[in-house]
N, C-alpha and C positions, 0 to 999 in steps of 0.2 A: 451609447448604449446599454441599457442596463437589464438584460436578459441573455439566457443563454441560448439563442435560438443559433446562433454561429456553430453549435455542437452537434446541430441535426445533418443526418446521414454521416458525422464522421463514421472511420470503423477503427474499432479498436479491441488489442487483446488485453482482457484480465486475466493473468495466471492468479493461480488457489482462488478462484475465483467459488467453489462449494460451501463456501459457509464464510460465516464472519464479514471481517471488513471489504475482502474481494466480492463476496457476494452483494453487498451493501452497495459498492461501484455499480458493479455490473447492473444491478437493477434501476440504481439511482442514473447511470449513462442512459440506459433503454428507456426511462420515461420521458427522456429529455430526445429522445429520436436519434440517438445514436444505433451504429449497428454493430454489434457487443459478440465479439469471438470469447467466450467462455474456456477455460482451461485449467484443467485439477486433477490430480491423480484419481480420486475418487470420480467415478466417472458416474456413478447412480445418485449422489447428491447433485452431483454437476449436472446431467438432464433433466433431473428435479427444478433448478435456478431456472433453466431453459424454459421450461413449460410453465413454469408461473410467472416470467414475464413476458412468452405469447400468452398468454392468457388474458394478462392486464393491456394486450396492445403493443408490443416491444416488440422487439426483432434480435435473435439471439440464436446462434448456434454453440454445438458442445463440442471442444476438440482434445481427449485424455492426452497429456505429456506430463513428463517429469520436468519439471526445469534443470535439473542437473544432468539430462542425459542430451548432448549437441544436437544430436540425429534426429532426436523428438522436437525440437525447440524449433529446429530448421522446417522439420514436417509441417508442425504447428504455423510457425509464419506463410509457406507456401502453402497451408488450407485456406488460411485468411483472406489473402491474397486471389486466391481461385476462386472462391467462394463470393467474395465481396468487389474484386478487381484493383483493389488496392489498399493502402494501410495509413493511415493516419497518425495511430497512437499506439503505445503500450503502456500498459499499468502494471509492473513487475511488483505483483506482492507475496506471491508464494515464499514462504519460509516455513522453519522450525525451530520448536526448542531447543536448548542446549543443556544438558547435563550439570548440575547445580555443585561445583566442586571447587576446591583448589586447585591452581594451574598443574601444579607436579603430578597431582593425581589424576589428572585427566590423559588419556592413552589419542595415539596418532589415530586410530581408529574414530573419536568422539570427535577430534579435531576437524577430519576429511569427510564426516558426516555432516556436518554443519554448515563447514565454509563450501560444500558441494553445491548445496540448496541455499544458503542463505548471500554468499557472495557468487560462487561459479555461477549459479541460476541467474543471477542477476545480471551481469557478465552477456551472458548468452541473450540473455532476451534482450538486451541493450544493442548487443553487437548484431543480431538479424531482423531486430525490429527496427533500428536506426537504417540499415541498408535497404530495407522493403517501403519504409517511408521515405525516402532518397529517391527511389527508383520511380514511386508514386507521383514525386513532385508535389507534396501535398505544401499546399501554401502556410496549414495550420497545424504541421507536427509537433509532437509533442510526447515525450518520457515523463513518467511518474515512477518513482521509485520510494516503494514504501520500508521504511528503513524502522525505527527505534527511538526510544526516548533513552533506550542504549548507544543509539549513536551519537548522542549528546554528552553522554558520561557514562562513570562505571558504578558498578554495582559489586560489592561482596560474591565472590562463586561463579562471578557471570564471564570468565573471562573469555569464554569462546564468542556465547554470543554478543558481546562486546564490541569486540574485534570483528567480526562479521558484518555487524550494523556500521560501526566506523569506516570500514572497507568501501560499504555502500554508499555511506554519503561524502567519500573521496572521489568516488568514481562519478559519482551525480555531476559534479563542481569540475572534472577537468573535463567530463562530454559535453557539458553545456558549454565551454568553452570552445570545443571542438566543432558545435554544430550552430552555434550563435549565429553564424552568417547562411546559413541554409536553411530557415524557417520553422527552425526543430528547437525546441524547449525543454530543459532537461532540468527535473526539480526535484525532491525529496520529501516526503512526510515522514514526521517523526511521532508516532502516537504514543499518550500514555496507557494508561489501565483504562481497556474498554471490556463491554460485556459482549462476551463473545463465546463462543461453545465451551471455550474451557471452565466456565464456570456453570454451567449446566446442571450438574450433581452436587453442589455446594448449598449448604444451608443460605436463606436471604439474608439471617443474621452473621455469617461466616464475609458474605460478601458486604454489605453493609457495615461491619468493622472495617477489614479490609479496605475498603474505598477512603476511608476517614483516614487511615496510614500512609495511603498511595497516592491519595489526589489532595490538593488545597482546598478544592471544592466540596469535598466529601463524596462525592461520587462517583461511578465509573462514565467513560463516556459510551455514546452509542454510536453505534457503527457510521449511522447517518450522517452523523457531524463530519467523519473523515470521507463519506462519499460526497457530501455537498462541497469539501475542498478541491476532492480530485475534479468535481465537475467543474470548478472555476480554473484550476490549471489546466481541462482539456478544451476550455472557449477563447475565442478571441477577446476576451477581457483582460487576459491573462501572457498578451504577447511581451510582456516589459518585465515579466516574472521567470527569470532564467538561473540557473544555481543557485536557487533558493534550498534553503535545508529549514522547512517549515515544523517546529513543535506543534503539538497540537495533545495538550496533557496538564491544561486547567492550572500550568503555571510551574508543573512540577521542576521543568528544568531551569527556571529562573532562580531557584536558589532553594533553601530549606526554611519551611513555613513552621514556625514557631509559636506556642500559645502567648500572647498580650493581653494583660488586662487593658482595657479604654478610661481613659478619665473622667469620660462622661458615654456612659453606653445606656443613657436615657433616650440618645439618641434614636435607637432602635425601636422606640415607643415601648417598650416591654414593662 
């Protein structure tokens, strides 16, 4: 098999799908024939994504839910199953940023706010999503957790975000073992720095400068690059990929890229 026809008509929930990586994943899934249930706290933007998908010939519906609220996640999963009759997968993408502070200056309220969305929200999505996938007897069940480069390494002032994403990585690995015998794969994607709405108000020269600092190849990632990986992980092409923590960061997690003069720069033809 060399294409993604295996994903056609698979039912999937994508959280945090009103913008950014979640939006790109939802649109890519729908473009490949998946039945997508988008969820977000921003109903207006979420409905707009559904409209765009429908206009492009895809199938999608929207359900407003806060991933940190157990009752709302239960209702989201129930909505997906009632709407499409089953559930094959869930992409736990919703997350929030954290205050950039040293640890002793953080408050318990700040800790709880970040963990409630970034860790508890993923746990709830996995718990109730996996239950529904099992009950659906899906032969190609999948869970994809969107972690972060911060799930692989630390940065000064980012203890809360780093801890939440490390927790997602650990949860992913353990769940992969728990459900490997039940036709469910569980994997995490760890994005580096991507061009999303957070950069909308930044001047292009600022973005270019930061991209050179943050990314070894000197550019920000495009959300569709994450979406293409998520499509692979939802397909039957990846059924032996389980418990994998996949970085997509242009090599940032591989180490520190330092300037190095070549002995023969002429090979570049400049």
